[in-house]
C-alpha positions in Angstrom: -12.6 -7.8 17.1 -14.1 -11.0 15.8 -11.5 -13.5 14.7 -8.4 -11.6 16.0 -6.2 -14.7 15.4 -2.5 -14.1 15.8 -2.4 -10.4 15.2 -1.1 -8.4 18.2 -0.2 -4.8 18.9 -3.6 -3.5 18.3 -4.2 0.2 18.6 -7.8 1.4 18.9 -7.9 5.0 19.9 -9.7 8.2 19.0 -6.7 10.2 20.0 -5.3 12.5 17.2 -2.9 10.7 14.9 -0.3 13.3 15.8 1.5 13.3 12.4 3.4 16.1 10.8 2.4 15.3 7.2 4.6 16.4 4.4 2.7 19.3 2.8 4.9 20.6 0.0 7.7 23.1 -0.3 7.8 26.8 -1.3 9.3 25.7 -4.6 10.1 22.3 -6.1 13.8 23.4 -6.1 13.7 23.4 -2.3 11.9 20.1 -1.9 13.4 17.9 0.7 10.4 15.7 1.4 10.5 12.0 0.7 8.6 10.8 -2.4 6.2 9.0 -0.2 5.8 9.6 3.5 5.3 6.5 5.6 3.4 6.6 9.0 3.1 3.4 10.9 -0.1 3.9 12.9 0.4 0.5 14.5 2.2 -2.7 13.8 -0.3 -3.7 11.1 -1.5 -0.4 9.8 0.4 2.1 7.6 -0.8 5.5 6.2 1.2 6.9 3.3 1.1 10.3 1.6 2.5 11.3 -1.8 4.8 14.3 -2.0 3.2 17.4 -3.4 6.3 18.2 -5.5 5.6 15.0 -7.5 1.9 15.6 -7.8 -0.1 18.4 -6.3 -3.0 16.0 -5.4 -0.8 14.5 -2.7 -3.2 11.6 -2.0 -3.1 9.4 1.0 -2.9 5.6 0.6 -3.6 2.9 3.2 -1.8 -0.4 3.7 -3.5 -2.9 6.1 -1.9 -6.2 7.1 -3.8 -9.3 8.0 -2.6 -12.8 8.8 -3.0 -14.1 5.2 -2.7 -11.0 3.1 -2.4 -7.3 3.1 -4.5 -4.8 1.2 -3.2 -1.6 -0.4 -6.0 0.9 -0.8 -5.2 3.2 -3.8 -1.8 3.5 -5.6 -1.3 7.3 -5.9 -1.2 9.9 -8.6 2.0 9.0 -10.5 2.8 6.1 -12.7 6.6 6.3 -12.9 8.5 4.2 -10.3 11.4 6.6 -10.7 9.5 9.6 -9.5 7.0 7.7 -7.3 8.3 4.4 -6.0 5.1 3.1 -4.5 5.8 -0.5 -5.3 9.3 -0.4 -3.8 7.9 1.3 -0.6 5.2 -1.3 -0.2 7.6 -4.1 -0.9 9.9 -2.8 1.9 7.0 -2.5 4.3 5.8 -6.0 3.5 9.3 -7.4 3.9 9.7 -5.7 7.3 6.3 -7.0 8.4 7.1 -10.6 7.3 10.4 -10.5 9.1 8.4 -10.0 12.3 5.6 -12.3 11.3 7.1 -15.0 9.1 4.8 -17.0 6.9 4.8 -18.5 3.4 2.8 -17.3 0.4 1.8 -14.0 1.9 -0.4 -12.1 -0.6 -1.1 -8.5 -1.5 -4.5 -7.2 -2.7 -4.7 -3.8 -4.4 -8.0 -2.1 -4.2 -9.2 1.5 -4.7 -11.5 4.0 -3.1 -12.6 5.0 -6.6 -11.5 5.2 -10.2 -10.0 8.7 -10.6 -6.5 8.9 -12.0 -4.8 10.3 -8.9 -5.8 7.1 -7.0 -4.9 4.5 -9.7 -1.8 5.8 -11.5 0.6 3.5 -9.6 -1.4 0.3 -10.4 1.0 -0.7 -13.2 3.9 -1.0 -10.7 2.1 -4.0 -9.2 0.9 -5.9 -12.2 4.0 -8.2 -12.3 4.4 -8.5 -8.5 4.2 -12.1 -7.4 1.3 -13.2 -5.1 -0.6 -10.0 -6.0 -4.1 -9.3 -7.2 -4.7 -5.8 -8.7 -8.5 -5.2 -8.9 -9.5 -2.6 -11.5 -11.0 0.5 -10.0 -13.8 0.8 -12.5 -17.3 0.1 -11.2 -17.7 -3.2 -13.1 -14.5 -4.7 -11.8 -14.4 -3.3 -8.3 -18.1 -3.8 -7.5 -18.0 -7.3 -8.9 -15.0 -8.3 -6.9 -16.4 -7.0 -3.6 -19.9 -8.4 -4.3 -21.9 -5.2 -5.0 -22.8 -5.9 -8.6 -26.1 -7.7 -7.6 -26.8 -5.8 -4.4 -25.3 -2.2 -4.3 -26.8 -1.8 -0.8 -25.0 -4.7 0.7 -22.2 -4.5 3.3 -19.5 -7.0 2.2 -16.7 -8.5 4.3 -13.1 -8.4 3.1 -11.2 -11.0 5.0 -7.4 -10.4 5.3 -7.0 -13.2 7.9 -7.8 -12.2 11.5 -8.8 -8.8 10.2 -12.1 -8.5 8.4 -12.9 -5.1 6.8 -16.4 -4.1 5.9 -16.9 -2.5 2.5 -19.8 -0.6 1.1 -20.6 1.0 -2.3 -20.8 4.8 -1.9 -21.3 6.4 -5.3 -21.8 10.1 -5.8 -18.3 11.5 -6.0 -17.6 8.8 -8.5 -19.9 6.0 -9.8 -17.3 3.4 -8.6 -16.7 4.8 -5.1 -16.2 2.4 -2.2 -15.9 3.1 1.6 -13.8 0.7 3.8 -14.3 0.2 7.5 -11.6 -1.4 9.6 -12.8 -2.8 12.9 -9.1 -3.3 13.9 -8.4 0.4 14.1 -11.9 1.9 13.9 -10.9 3.7 10.7 -13.6 4.7 8.3 -11.8 5.2 5.0 -14.0 7.5 2.9 -11.8 8.2 -0.2 -12.8 11.4 -1.8 -16.4 11.2 -0.6 -15.7 13.0 2.7 -12.4 14.8 3.5 -11.2 18.2 4.4 -11.4 19.7 0.9 -13.4 20.2 -2.2 -16.1 17.5 -2.3 -16.4 17.0 -6.0 -19.9 15.6 -6.7 -20.7 13.9 -10.0 -24.2 12.7 -9.0 -25.9 15.0 -6.4 -28.8 12.6 -5.5 -26.5 9.6 -5.3 -24.0 11.6 -3.1 -26.9 12.6 -0.8 -28.0 9.0 -0.4 -24.4 7.9 0.2 -24.0 10.4 3.0 -27.2 9.1 4.7 -25.9 5.6 4.4 -22.5 6.4 5.8 -24.1 8.1 8.8 -26.3 5.1 9.5 -23.3 2.7 9.0 -21.0 4.7 11.3 -23.7 5.0 13.9 -23.7 1.3 14.4 -20.0 0.9 14.7 -17.2 2.3 16.9 -15.4 4.7 14.5 -12.2 6.2 15.8 -11.3 8.3 12.8 -12.9 9.2 9.5 -10.0 9.4 7.0 -10.2 10.6 3.4 -7.6 10.8 0.7 -6.6 14.5 0.5 -6.3 17.7 2.5 -7.2 20.8 0.6 -8.5 23.2 3.3 -6.6 25.7 5.3 -7.1 26.0 9.0 -9.3 29.1 8.3 -13.0 27.9 8.3 -14.3 27.7 4.8 -11.1 28.6 3.0 -9.5 26.1 0.7 -6.1 26.2 -1.0 -6.3 27.0 -4.7 -6.4 24.1 -7.1 -2.9 22.8 -8.0 -1.3 24.3 -4.9 2.0 22.5 -4.1 2.7 24.1 -0.7 0.2 23.9 2.1 1.9 25.0 5.4 -1.5 25.7 7.1 -3.2 22.3 6.7 -5.7 21.0 9.2 -5.5 17.4 10.4 -6.2 14.5 8.1 -8.5 12.8 10.7 -12.1 13.7 11.1 -14.9 12.2 13.2 -18.4 11.0 12.4 -19.6 14.5 13.2 -18.1 15.5 9.9 -20.5 13.2 8.1 -23.4 14.9 9.9 -21.9 18.3 8.9 -22.0 17.3 5.2 -25.6 16.1 5.6 -26.5 19.5 7.1 -24.8 21.3 4.3 -26.7 19.3 1.7 -29.9 20.1 3.5 -29.0 23.8 3.6 -28.2 23.9 -0.1 -31.2 21.9 -1.2 -31.7 19.6 -4.1 -30.3 21.9 -6.8 -26.5 21.2 -7.1 -24.8 24.4 -5.9 -21.2 25.1 -5.0 -20.8 26.4 -1.5 -18.1 26.5 1.1 -18.5 25.3 4.7 -16.1 25.2 7.6 -14.3 22.0 6.8 -15.2 21.4 3.1 -16.6 22.8 -0.1 -19.6 21.2 -1.8 -18.5 21.3 -5.5 -20.9 19.8 -8.0 -19.1 18.9 -11.3 -20.4 19.9 -14.7 
């Protein structure tokens, strides 16, 4: 990785994450899961999942540490800090990281994969946090901050200090959608554009162009895992859990590979230019409207 600086403890592996993700309970009465599951992938990389008993969407969030600042990608589906303490959880993680890597004026940047409510609801918990910048998830704010406003086809760097992410605008699921690539781990963070679930598509031609762009992008970089923000499929090919399901005991893994991008491309080619809902082994094409 270019500019690795002081960061150590790097993990760069295509081995499965090997996580037993919280996946809900047979009933909310019997819920014993934490409000937010914390998985420390390596010393500087954390993957979090919201409890399905709090919100059935159960999105995944990503916290990446650099030498000068950390970035939190998405803030979850619930605004209330009482029911969803995302700020407190992130504060604890940052405090623990700084205890091992002391420095002054360490900052937090809050960004989003896109602007839908289940990815931005926790933003308000960070608005008064010191040394923190919360960037709006809407297209105007997010694209302007990252540098896509004048050139939507650009790949823009996001420098955390010794860890430089690459960002690209990937509309289709949502007009404001953004994909993040982390050379430190090899993670390609695809938000709701590609994941094991219902791929809701607001703009079919834009989504098709985005998939082509993601394939080309991933083909020029070492990608260890393609990681989205939900799991909605069962382990049975082509079978998803019903919408609003709060118990998913038969989930497949979160992590995918670049082959999944090609599978989405092949599915789009099979369906053709007319938006059509159709299930495939690992996802469902689901045009909206």
